[in-house]
C-alpha positions as CSV (number, residue, x, y, z in Angstrom):
1,M,-27.2,-40.5,-6.1
2,K,-25.5,-39.6,-3.0
3,F,-22.3,-39.0,-5.2
4,T,-24.2,-36.7,-7.4
5,K,-25.6,-34.7,-4.6
6,S,-22.1,-34.4,-3.2
7,I,-20.7,-33.1,-6.4
8,L,-23.6,-30.5,-6.9
9,L,-23.0,-29.4,-3.2
10,V,-19.4,-28.9,-4.0
11,F,-20.2,-26.9,-7.3
12,V,-22.7,-24.6,-5.3
13,V,-19.9,-23.8,-2.5
14,L,-17.4,-23.1,-5.3
15,V,-19.9,-20.6,-7.1
16,V,-20.9,-18.8,-4.1
17,S,-17.2,-18.6,-2.7
18,A,-16.3,-16.7,-6.0
19,F,-18.6,-13.9,-5.0
20,T,-17.6,-13.4,-1.5
21,I,-18.1,-10.1,0.3
22,K,-15.9,-10.8,3.3
23,T,-14.8,-13.2,5.8
24,A,-16.3,-13.4,9.2
25,D,-12.7,-13.0,10.8
26,G,-11.4,-10.0,8.8
27,Y,-11.7,-6.3,9.2
28,Q,-15.0,-4.7,8.8
29,V,-16.0,-1.1,7.7
30,G,-15.4,1.1,10.5
31,D,-12.6,-1.1,12.1
32,T,-9.1,0.2,12.6
33,I,-6.3,-1.8,10.9
34,E,-2.8,-2.6,12.2
35,D,0.1,-1.6,10.4
36,F,2.3,-4.1,8.6
37,K,5.7,-4.5,7.1
38,L,6.2,-6.3,3.8
39,I,8.9,-6.6,1.2
40,N,8.4,-4.5,-1.8
41,I,9.5,-5.3,-5.6
42,D,12.7,-3.0,-4.9
43,D,13.8,-5.4,-2.0
44,K,12.9,-2.9,0.6
45,L,10.4,-3.1,3.4
46,V,7.3,-0.7,3.2
47,S,5.0,0.1,6.0
48,L,1.9,2.4,6.1
49,S,3.6,4.4,8.9
50,D,6.2,5.4,6.0
51,Y,3.4,7.6,4.6
52,S,3.1,10.3,7.0
53,D,1.8,13.0,4.6
54,V,-1.1,11.0,3.3
55,K,-5.0,11.1,3.9
56,G,-5.5,7.5,3.5
57,F,-4.6,4.3,1.3
58,I,-6.4,2.2,-1.5
59,L,-5.0,-1.2,-0.4
60,I,-5.4,-3.8,-3.1
61,F,-4.8,-7.5,-2.8
62,T,-3.8,-8.6,-6.1
63,C,-1.5,-10.9,-7.9
64,N,0.1,-11.9,-11.2
65,T,-1.7,-14.9,-12.3
66,C,-5.3,-14.5,-11.7
67,P,-7.2,-13.4,-14.8
68,Y,-9.5,-11.0,-12.7
69,S,-6.3,-9.4,-11.4
70,V,-5.0,-8.8,-14.7
71,A,-8.2,-7.2,-16.1
72,N,-7.9,-4.7,-13.4
73,E,-4.2,-4.0,-13.6
74,D,-4.9,-0.7,-16.0
75,R,-7.6,0.4,-13.7
76,I,-5.4,-0.3,-10.6
77,I,-2.6,2.1,-12.4
78,A,-5.4,4.6,-13.0
79,L,-6.4,4.7,-9.5
80,D,-3.0,5.3,-8.3
81,L,-2.3,8.1,-10.9
82,K,-5.4,9.7,-10.0
83,Y,-5.4,9.6,-6.2
84,K,-1.9,9.5,-5.1
85,K,-1.5,13.2,-5.7
86,L,-4.9,13.7,-3.7
87,G,-3.5,11.9,-0.7
88,Y,-4.9,8.3,-1.4
89,P,-2.0,6.2,-3.0
90,V,-2.7,2.5,-4.1
91,I,-0.7,0.0,-2.0
92,A,-0.9,-3.6,-3.8
93,I,-0.1,-6.6,-2.0
94,N,0.3,-10.1,-3.3
95,P,-1.3,-12.7,-0.7
96,N,-0.4,-15.7,-2.6
97,D,2.0,-18.3,-1.5
98,P,4.5,-18.5,-4.2
99,K,4.9,-22.2,-3.9
100,A,1.4,-22.8,-4.3
101,S,0.9,-20.3,-7.1
102,K,3.7,-20.5,-10.0
103,G,4.3,-17.1,-11.3
104,D,3.7,-15.2,-8.0
105,S,7.0,-15.1,-6.6
106,L,8.6,-11.8,-5.9
107,E,10.9,-12.1,-8.8
108,D,7.9,-12.6,-10.8
109,M,6.3,-9.7,-9.5
110,K,9.2,-7.5,-10.4
111,V,9.0,-8.4,-13.9
112,R,5.2,-7.9,-14.1
113,A,5.6,-4.5,-12.6
114,E,8.3,-3.5,-15.0
115,E,6.1,-4.6,-18.0
116,K,3.3,-2.9,-16.9
117,G,5.0,0.1,-15.4
118,F,3.4,0.0,-11.9
119,S,3.4,3.5,-10.2
120,F,2.9,2.0,-6.7
121,P,4.6,-0.4,-4.1
122,Y,3.7,-4.2,-5.0
123,L,4.4,-6.0,-1.8
124,L,4.7,-9.6,-0.9
125,D,2.7,-11.0,1.8
126,E,5.7,-13.4,2.7
127,G,4.3,-15.9,5.2
128,Q,0.6,-15.0,4.4
129,K,0.4,-13.0,7.7
130,V,-1.5,-9.8,6.5
131,Y,-4.3,-10.9,4.1
132,P,-6.0,-13.1,7.0
133,K,-6.2,-10.0,9.2
134,F,-8.0,-8.0,6.5
135,G,-10.2,-10.9,5.6
136,A,-9.3,-10.8,2.1
137,T,-10.6,-13.9,0.1
138,K,-10.0,-12.8,-3.6
139,T,-7.4,-11.4,-6.1
140,P,-8.4,-8.4,-6.6
141,H,-9.9,-7.5,-3.4
142,V,-9.9,-3.7,-2.3
143,F,-9.9,-2.0,1.1
144,V,-10.0,1.9,1.3
145,V,-8.6,3.1,4.5
146,S,-8.4,6.6,6.1
147,K,-6.3,8.4,8.2
148,P,-5.7,9.5,10.8
149,G,-7.5,6.8,12.4
150,M,-6.5,4.0,10.0
151,K,-10.2,3.3,9.5
152,V,-11.7,0.9,7.1
153,E,-14.1,2.8,4.7
154,Y,-14.8,0.4,2.0
155,I,-14.4,-3.4,1.1
156,G,-14.9,-5.0,-2.1
157,A,-14.2,-4.7,-5.8
158,V,-12.8,-1.8,-8.1
159,D,-15.9,-1.5,-10.0
160,N,-19.1,-3.2,-11.1
161,N,-17.5,-4.9,-14.2
162,S,-14.5,-7.2,-13.0
163,R,-13.6,-8.5,-16.4
164,D,-14.4,-5.7,-19.0
165,A,-13.3,-2.0,-18.2
166,D,-15.3,-0.7,-21.0
167,A,-18.5,-2.0,-19.7
168,V,-18.2,-0.5,-16.3
169,T,-21.1,1.7,-15.0
170,E,-20.1,2.3,-11.3
171,K,-16.8,3.0,-10.2
172,Y,-17.1,1.9,-6.5
173,V,-13.4,2.8,-5.3
174,E,-13.4,6.2,-7.0
175,N,-16.8,7.2,-5.6
176,V,-15.7,6.2,-2.0
177,V,-12.5,8.2,-2.1
178,D,-14.1,11.4,-4.0
179,A,-16.7,11.2,-1.1
180,L,-13.9,11.2,1.5
181,L,-12.0,13.9,-0.1
182,S,-15.1,16.0,0.0
183,G,-15.5,15.5,3.7
184,K,-18.5,13.1,3.1
185,K,-19.4,9.5,4.2
186,P,-19.3,7.3,1.2
187,I,-22.8,5.7,0.3
188,K,-21.7,2.2,-0.7
189,T,-19.0,0.8,1.7
190,N,-19.4,-2.9,0.7
191,T,-19.5,-4.8,-2.5
192,R,-18.7,-8.1,-3.9
193,A,-15.2,-9.1,-4.4
194,I,-15.1,-11.2,-7.7
195,G,-11.8,-12.8,-8.4
196,C,-9.6,-15.9,-7.8
197,S,-9.3,-17.4,-4.4
198,I,-6.0,-16.7,-2.6
199,K,-3.6,-19.4,-3.0
200,V,-2.1,-21.4,0.0
201,L,-0.2,-24.6,0.6
């Protein structure tokens, strides 16, 4: 009986963790983020300070191997193509430890970016030092940040259907960035990040 209760408890924890909004230790909406410097798929280091003429960033923790991330790839590309020219480029970051997640090495990232035609930097969180600061828990997990204060404006999912782009009825990230571009305060600033857990050794 005790064993059955233990199994049930583990199952409940796993289900709840798949629909996490944020961790207690990561950035909250309204916080100021720290800059970082990570290796890109072109083997060059990238930091947010490299982007002096932008209005903000759409930072997305994602990866090669998670089905939720794969289902969002075209949407992430579309976000970058739409908003980069308006001052909000996408910066994608793979938070997985490649030793713990086969298919998520920098070389694998290069291949995937080439296959999909990524129009944005795709960085590896080598040593997994960046994602804990953000409190990212899933792939994908989005953080919209505005300049000049590097303020977190939104944390959560790309939209309200993580699996099926054709079934989306609310575009969370687009609504937030559109509001910021119009000089307005975003209405919905937190949503559930639905995806795969970040892989660590």
